[in-house]
C-alpha positions in Angstrom: 0.0 0.0 0.0 1.5 3.4 -1.0 2.5 5.7 1.8 0.0 8.5 2.4 1.4 12.0 2.5 -0.3 15.5 2.6 0.2 18.0 -0.2 2.4 20.9 1.0 1.3 23.5 -1.5 -1.7 24.6 -3.4 -1.9 23.3 -7.0 -2.5 25.2 -10.2 -6.0 26.2 -11.2 -7.6 23.5 -13.3 -5.7 20.7 -11.5 -7.6 18.9 -8.7 -5.8 19.0 -5.4 -4.9 15.8 -3.5 -6.4 15.2 -0.1 -4.4 14.2 2.9 -5.2 10.6 2.4 -4.1 10.5 -1.2 -0.6 10.0 -2.5 1.0 12.8 -4.7 4.0 10.7 -5.6 5.0 9.2 -8.9 3.5 6.0 -10.1 3.6 3.7 -13.1 5.3 5.2 -16.1 5.7 4.2 -19.7 8.7 2.0 -20.4 11.8 4.1 -20.7 14.3 3.5 -23.5 17.2 1.4 -22.3 20.5 3.2 -22.2 23.8 2.1 -20.7 24.2 3.9 -17.4 27.6 4.2 -15.7 28.4 3.3 -12.1 30.6 5.0 -9.6 34.2 4.1 -9.8 36.9 5.6 -7.5 40.5 6.0 -8.6 43.3 4.4 -6.5 44.1 7.8 -5.1 40.6 8.4 -3.8 39.4 7.3 -0.4 35.8 6.0 0.1 35.0 8.9 2.5 36.9 11.7 0.6 34.4 14.5 -0.2 36.6 15.7 -3.0 36.3 12.5 -5.1 34.7 12.7 -8.5 32.1 10.3 -9.9 33.4 8.4 -12.9 30.9 7.1 -15.4 31.9 3.9 -17.2 29.2 2.7 -19.6 31.0 -0.5 -20.6 31.2 -1.8 -17.0 27.5 -1.1 -16.1 25.9 -4.3 -15.0 22.6 -5.5 -16.4 21.1 -5.5 -12.8 21.9 -1.8 -12.4 20.2 -0.9 -15.8 17.2 -3.0 -14.8 16.9 -1.1 -11.5 17.0 2.2 -13.3 14.6 1.4 -16.1 12.2 -0.7 -14.0 8.7 0.9 -13.8 7.7 1.4 -10.2 4.3 0.1 -9.0 1.3 2.4 -8.8 1.9 5.2 -6.3 5.5 4.2 -5.7 8.1 6.9 -5.9 10.6 6.3 -8.7 14.4 6.3 -8.1 14.5 9.6 -9.9 12.0 11.3 -7.5 13.7 9.8 -4.4 17.2 11.0 -5.5 15.8 14.5 -6.4 14.2 14.9 -3.0 17.3 13.5 -1.3 19.6 15.9 -3.2 17.6 18.9 -2.0 17.5 17.6 1.6 21.2 16.9 1.8 22.0 20.3 0.2 20.0 22.0 3.0 22.0 20.2 5.7 25.3 21.0 4.0 24.5 24.7 3.6 23.2 25.0 7.2 26.5 23.5 8.5 28.5 25.7 6.2 26.8 28.8 7.4 27.3 27.9 11.0 31.0 27.3 10.4 31.3 30.7 8.7 29.6 32.5 11.7 31.8 30.7 14.2 34.9 31.6 12.2 34.1 35.3 12.4 34.1 34.9 16.2 37.4 33.0 16.2 35.7 29.8 17.2 35.0 26.4 15.7 32.9 23.2 16.3 34.2 19.8 15.6 30.7 18.2 15.3 29.6 20.9 12.8 32.8 20.3 10.8 32.2 16.6 10.7 28.6 17.1 9.7 29.7 19.4 6.9 32.3 16.9 5.7 29.8 14.0 5.7 27.0 16.0 4.1 29.3 17.2 1.4 30.5 13.6 0.7 26.8 12.4 0.6 25.8 15.3 -1.6 28.5 14.4 -4.2 27.3 10.8 -4.3 23.6 11.7 -4.6 24.2 14.3 -7.3 26.4 11.9 -9.3 23.8 9.2 -9.0 21.0 11.5 -10.0 22.9 12.6 -13.1 23.2 8.9 -14.1 19.6 8.0 -13.5 18.2 10.9 -15.4 19.9 9.7 -18.5 17.3 6.9 -18.8 14.5 9.5 -18.9 12.2 9.5 -22.0 13.3 13.1 -22.8 17.0 12.4 -22.3 17.7 12.0 -26.1 16.7 15.6 -26.5 17.9 17.5 -23.4 21.2 15.6 -23.4 22.0 17.4 -26.7 21.3 20.9 -25.1 24.3 22.7 -23.6 23.8 23.5 -20.0 21.6 20.6 -19.0 24.5 18.4 -17.8 24.8 17.2 -14.2 22.1 16.8 -11.6 20.2 20.1 -12.1 18.0 18.7 -14.9 17.3 15.6 -12.8 16.0 17.8 -10.0 13.7 19.6 -12.4 12.3 16.4 -13.8 12.1 14.7 -10.4 9.9 17.5 -9.0 7.6 17.2 -12.1 7.3 13.4 -11.7 6.5 13.8 -8.0 3.3 15.6 -9.0 1.5 12.3 -9.8 -1.5 11.3 -7.8 -4.5 9.0 -7.6 -8.0 9.9 -8.9 -11.3 8.2 -8.2 -12.6 6.2 -11.2 -14.7 8.4 -13.4 -13.2 11.6 -12.2 -13.4 14.4 -14.9 -9.8 15.2 -14.2 -8.7 11.9 -15.8 -7.9 12.6 -19.5 -9.5 10.2 -22.0 -6.1 9.0 -23.2 -5.2 7.5 -19.8 -6.2 3.8 -20.0 -4.8 2.4 -16.7 -6.4 -0.3 -14.7 -7.8 1.0 -11.3 -6.5 -0.3 -8.0 -8.3 -0.8 -4.7 -6.9 1.3 -1.9 -8.7 1.3 1.5 -11.9 0.3 -0.3 -11.6 3.0 -2.9 -11.2 2.3 -6.6 -8.6 4.7 -7.8 -6.7 5.4 -11.0 -3.1 6.6 -11.0 -1.9 9.6 -13.1 1.7 10.5 -13.6 2.9 14.1 -13.1 3.4 14.8 -16.8 0.0 13.3 -17.5 -1.7 15.8 -15.2 -0.1 18.7 -17.0 -2.4 18.5 -20.0 -1.1 21.9 -21.3 2.3 23.6 -20.9 0.6 26.5 -19.1 -0.3 24.2 -16.2 3.3 23.2 -16.0 4.5 26.8 -16.0 1.9 27.6 -13.3 3.1 24.7 -11.1 6.7 25.9 -11.6 5.8 29.5 -10.5 6.3 31.2 -13.9 2.9 32.7 -14.4 2.8 36.5 -13.9 1.6 37.6 -10.4 2.7 34.4 -8.7 4.5 35.4 -5.5 5.1 34.1 -2.0 2.9 36.0 0.5 3.3 35.8 4.2 0.6 33.8 5.9 -0.7 32.0 2.8 0.3 28.8 1.0 2.3 29.1 -2.2 0.3 28.4 -5.3 3.3 26.7 -6.9 6.2 24.5 -6.1 8.9 26.7 -4.6 11.6 24.1 -5.0 10.8 23.5 -8.6 11.0 27.2 -9.3 14.3 27.4 -7.5 15.9 24.6 -9.5 14.5 26.1 -12.7 16.3 29.4 -12.0 19.5 27.4 -11.4 19.0 25.6 -14.7 18.5 28.9 -16.4 21.9 30.1 -15.1 23.5 27.0 -16.5 22.0 27.5 -19.9 23.4 31.1 -19.9 26.9 30.0 -19.0 26.8 27.2 -21.6 26.3 29.8 -24.4 24.2 27.5 -26.5 21.1 28.1 -28.6 19.0 29.1 -25.5 21.6 31.7 -24.7 21.2 33.1 -28.2 17.5 33.2 -27.6 18.1 35.1 -24.4 20.2 37.7 -26.1 17.7 38.2 -28.9 14.8 38.5 -26.5 16.7 40.9 -24.3 17.5 43.2 -27.3 13.8 43.0 -28.2 12.8 44.2 -24.7 15.3 47.1 -24.9 14.0 48.3 -28.2 10.3 48.0 -27.1 11.0 50.0 -23.9 12.9 52.7 -25.8 10.1 53.0 -28.3 7.8 53.8 -25.4 10.2 56.4 -24.0 11.5 54.3 -21.1 15.2 54.6 -20.4 17.2 51.4 -19.7 20.1 52.4 -17.4 22.7 50.2 -15.6 21.5 48.9 -12.2 22.9 51.3 -9.6 24.9 49.8 -6.7 23.8 52.7 -4.5 20.8 55.1 -4.4 20.2 57.1 -7.5 18.0 60.1 -8.3 16.6 60.0 -11.8 15.7 63.7 -11.9 19.1 65.0 -11.0 21.1 62.0 -12.3 23.0 62.0 -8.9 24.2 59.0 -6.9 24.2 58.9 -3.1 25.3 56.4 -0.5 22.8 53.7 0.6 22.3 55.5 4.0 20.9 58.6 2.2 17.1 58.7 1.9 16.5 62.0 0.0 18.2 63.8 -2.9 20.1 66.9 -1.7 19.3 68.8 -4.9 15.6 68.2 -5.5 14.5 66.6 -2.3 13.0 63.5 -4.0 12.9 60.3 -2.0 15.5 57.7 -3.0 14.8 54.0 -3.2 16.8 50.9 -3.9 13.9 48.7 -4.9 11.5 50.8 -6.9 12.5 52.1 -10.3 11.7 55.8 -11.0 8.9 56.4 -13.6 10.2 56.1 -17.1 13.3 54.1 -16.1 14.1 50.4 -16.0 17.3 48.9 -14.6 19.4 46.6 -16.9 19.2 44.0 -14.2 15.4 44.0 -14.5 15.6 43.5 -18.3 18.0 40.7 -17.7 15.6 38.9 -15.3 12.7 39.3 -17.8 14.7 37.8 -20.6 16.1 35.0 -18.4 12.5 34.2 -17.2 11.3 34.0 -20.8 14.1 31.6 -21.7 13.3 29.3 -18.8 9.7 29.2 -19.8 10.6 28.3 -23.3 12.8 25.4 -22.1 10.0 24.1 -19.9 7.6 24.2 -22.8 10.1 22.3 -24.9 10.6 19.8 -22.2 6.8 19.3 -21.8 6.4 18.7 -25.6 9.3 16.3 -25.9 8.5 14.4 -22.8 4.8 13.9 -23.6 5.6 13.2 -27.3 8.1 10.4 -26.4 5.4 8.8 -24.2 2.8 9.0 -26.9 0.7 11.6 -25.0 -1.2 14.3 -26.9 0.7 17.5 -27.6 -1.1 20.7 -28.4 0.0 23.7 -30.4 1.7 26.5 -28.4 -0.7 29.1 -27.0 0.5 32.0 -29.3 -0.1 29.7 -32.3 -3.5 28.5 -31.2 -5.0 31.7 -29.8 -2.9 34.7 -30.8 -2.5 34.1 -34.5 1.3 33.6 -34.5 2.8 31.5 -37.2 6.4 31.0 -36.1 6.9 27.9 -33.9 10.2 27.5 -32.0 10.8 23.7 -32.1 12.8 21.9 -29.5 15.1 20.4 -32.2 16.2 23.9 -33.1 17.8 24.4 -29.7 20.0 21.3 -29.6 23.7 22.0 -29.7 25.2 18.6 -30.2 
């Protein structure tokens, strides 16, 4: 019987929320393409507990049992190895960062803590193993033939993104209108209830629902005293993945540059000035800079602010975030289309094509770099 767990956040509009007695974990998936996956192999110079060791991938020495464990479809409601490793990677990272912050604070006071040092060392060692293993397991994913050819998706970051999406699966009662007509899965009896399992990617019937779950719909913010309407961890790892895509300087980086230039031209056409983001307080009227401790301009008396942009002005950092956000949304839409397409699920036209009359479609194959 699957473990019962309560949902920790509100779900996007149009997607039914799981109750506390229902399981939001991943379940039965389509058979994944078999691909040789490497196993960890330490060099003679590396010690088993050395946190600096690297994870070596050797496809030729991969055993058949290891491949079977990775590609084996879990039973209904059971969390897949990819979901387990993605959650573990985030949990271990929090432990490692907490110990690292404590050590830095103690160092400023000229003190230290042997237990915290040992905790940091062990957490760092475990984090290296989990990240390395996650990077191996994600290579057996149905969308791997596509994202493995995109610069910037290497390592465990793409595994964390996919793991959080897979973890969105849940059970529905038989006949529930939220079950799409293309889901033909035998129901199971759980506590006397006849339920049908739906994978996370099956629940996202449109790319807009995935974007909303990831927190990339305009107006989605975390407000004190209320539950988030999106997955905060998924949004965090998506921003990390966006940074990797920029550093890789691939096709997604070229899209980022083109869209950023488009934003600058559109703002300038409306009379908005795009200026470098100030490191201190700045008065747009007098074009004067002041220390952060200064609250008012000495020339015109206007109130200075670090957070709010003056009317008719936009910081370059703001434009950068807008273009980066657009690039991440494009990648998620491509991932949604490739993932569902490889599983044989229906894929609809992009929203601008279907409703806004656009004719240019940015295909996922156009953004591969290898």
